[in-house]
N, C-alpha and C positions, 0 to 999 in steps of 0.2 A: 206359204213355205213348204218346200220340196223336201221330202223325206227320201233317205239313203237306200238303195235297194238291201243292202246288208241288214237292214232293220226289219225287213219283211217277217220273217217269222217269229221275231222276239217281240214286235208288234202284235201281231195277230194273238201270241200266246197272252201277254199282259191284258190286251184288250178283252181277251173271252173270260179271263180270271177275273179281272175288275168287275165286269159286266155281272158274273154269277154270284160273287160276294155281295154287291150293291143289290141284286135282286132277292138275295137271301135277307139281307139287314132289312130291308123296306118289306119284305113279306111275312117274316116270323113276327114273333108278339117282343121286340127288343125293345128297351126303353131308349126314349130320344138322347139320352145323356152319354149314351155309348152310341146309337146308330147315326147321329150327325157327326162327331169326330170321326169315327172310323170312315163313313163315308167322305169326308172332305179329304183325310190322307189316302184312302183309294185314288181320287180323283188327281191328288198331289203325284202321288208314283206314275199315274199314266202320264200326267202334262211333262214329268221328269225324261220318262222315257221316250216320248217323242220328241222333247227337246235334245237329246241325246243323239238321235237318229236325224237332224237338221240338216241341211246340204245350204251352205250361205252360197249366195254370188259375188264372186269375186272377179276383177279385172287384173291380170296377170301382165304384169311389166317383166318380161324376158329383157335379160342382159347377159352376154356371155363372161363377163368380167366378175358377175356375181354368183353368190350360191344363196339359194332363198330356203326361208324356213320349210323344214319338210311336214310341220304341221304346227296345230296352235296349243301354247302352253307357256310354261316357264324354264328359262336356262337355269338347270341345277350344276353343271360339271363344265367346265373350260379346261384342258389338261392334256399333257402330252403322255402318252402310251403307248406300250408294245401291243400291236394289232395281230393277233394270232391265228386269225383263220382265212386271211386271204393275201394279205400283203406281206404279213410276217416281219413288217419294221415298223418303226416309230411313226407315228400318225397324233395329228391336234384332234382330240375327241371332245365332241361340243353334245351334250347330252339335254334334251327339251322333254320336261316332265308333263303329261296331259294327265289331269284332272277328269273326275268323272262330267264335269261341265264343259268341259272344253269339246269343240268338234275333232271329232276321231277320223276324217280324214287324212290320209297320207299323199304326199304331193312330193313329185321330183324336184329336187333343190337344183338339179344342173339338167341341161339336156345333152344327149348325146344318143348313145347307144348303151342296151344293157350287158356286159360281159360277165354277170355272176350275178346268179340268183339260187340261193338255197334256203329251205325251212328247217329248222332246228327243233324238236319236242325238249321238254324239260318242266325247270320248276316253277313255282309262283310266289317267290319273294317278291317282297313291297319292292316296287320300280325304283325306288331311290338306293336301293341296297348295292353297295360296291360289285358283289358277285352276280348283279343280276344280268349284266352284259354277256355274262358265260354261260350261266347256269339255268335262266328261264327259258322259256319257251320263247323262241325267236325266230325271225324270218332276215336273211341278208341279201341286201341290192346291192351290186354297183353298176356304176355308170360311166363308160370313158367317153369324157369329150374331146372332141377332134384336135382342139387346142391345147388344153390344159391337163390332158389325162384323166386320170381316174378318183372319184368319190366314192366310198363305202357309206350306206346308210343302213342301218338295223333297227327294224321294229322288236320291240322288247315286251312279253307280257307283264303286267304288274300283278298284284294280290286279287284283285276284280275281274282282269282281263281274262276269258276264257277263249277268244278266237282270234286267231291274226291272220287278214285275209291279203295276200299279195297277188297282183295281178301281171306283175313283171316275168318277162320270159327272157330266157338267153338269147341274144342277137337283136332282139325287139328294138325298135327306136323309142327312146325317152323324149318327152318334152316337157321344157322346163315349166313348173306350176301346175304342169296335170296330174290326175290321181294315178295313185301306183299301189293304194292298199287302203285297208281300215284296220282298227284294233276295238274290240268291244270293250269299252267300259274299264278307264283307268289305265295307263301306261306311260310307256316313255319310247323316244327316238333319238337313238346314238347316230351324229354324223363323223363320219371319220377323213381328215381333209389332210392335205399333204402340208407336212411340217416348211412355214416359210408362208403359209396364206395367213392372211391378215384377219384375225378375228373383229368383227364389228357391232358384236353384243355383249354385254355385262351378265356375270352371275345373277339372276335372279330378275332380269328384265323379260317381260312378257312379250311372246312374239305371234306372229300369225300366219299360218302356213301358206307357201303360196306368193306372199305379200312381203313381210318382214325379211330384209336382208341381213344375213348374219355372218357373212364372211365376205371377202373379195381377192380375187387372186391379184398376186404382185406382176406387175407391167414389166 
């Protein structure tokens, strides 16, 4: 299993902490009824952190008429909203919640070129809070498709997330299904689509980043 480069500092810290704690548990005169459960718990924590930073092997099937999911998770919102940051008009917002057990790599939902990229510091409200889209720490990226126009997608930090990483830069090429960022520990990604785009997923549906089709452009 390959691990994501963003996990290196965290994995080194967790590994060192777990090893030190295990060494102390088995060197000090601690009763077995304390030592064994704590050892298992520490090993479990290490495994969970390693699992969080896994990089899955995926075969992307690019399609100009499809909008692919930017992340793994569950669809928690499909609604028409006013987008105040870039478009300043009405858009269809599709929100995907990522639990701590999901793969946290973020992928370009469409191909084209990056026309906007901006980071915004902010709060750490729970990711499903209505105000998290505008008040939480977040990063906004807009990609312009040569035929279908622009799509905005926003990485949003949650109550546990404390670092958003975005690799997108203005005017850089964007390839559908390729990685554009990473969020550490529980978060959400919003996709803002043009009104009239046909959404192909339902509330509560689980999706896979770079694989699941979440919307389709009208011909």
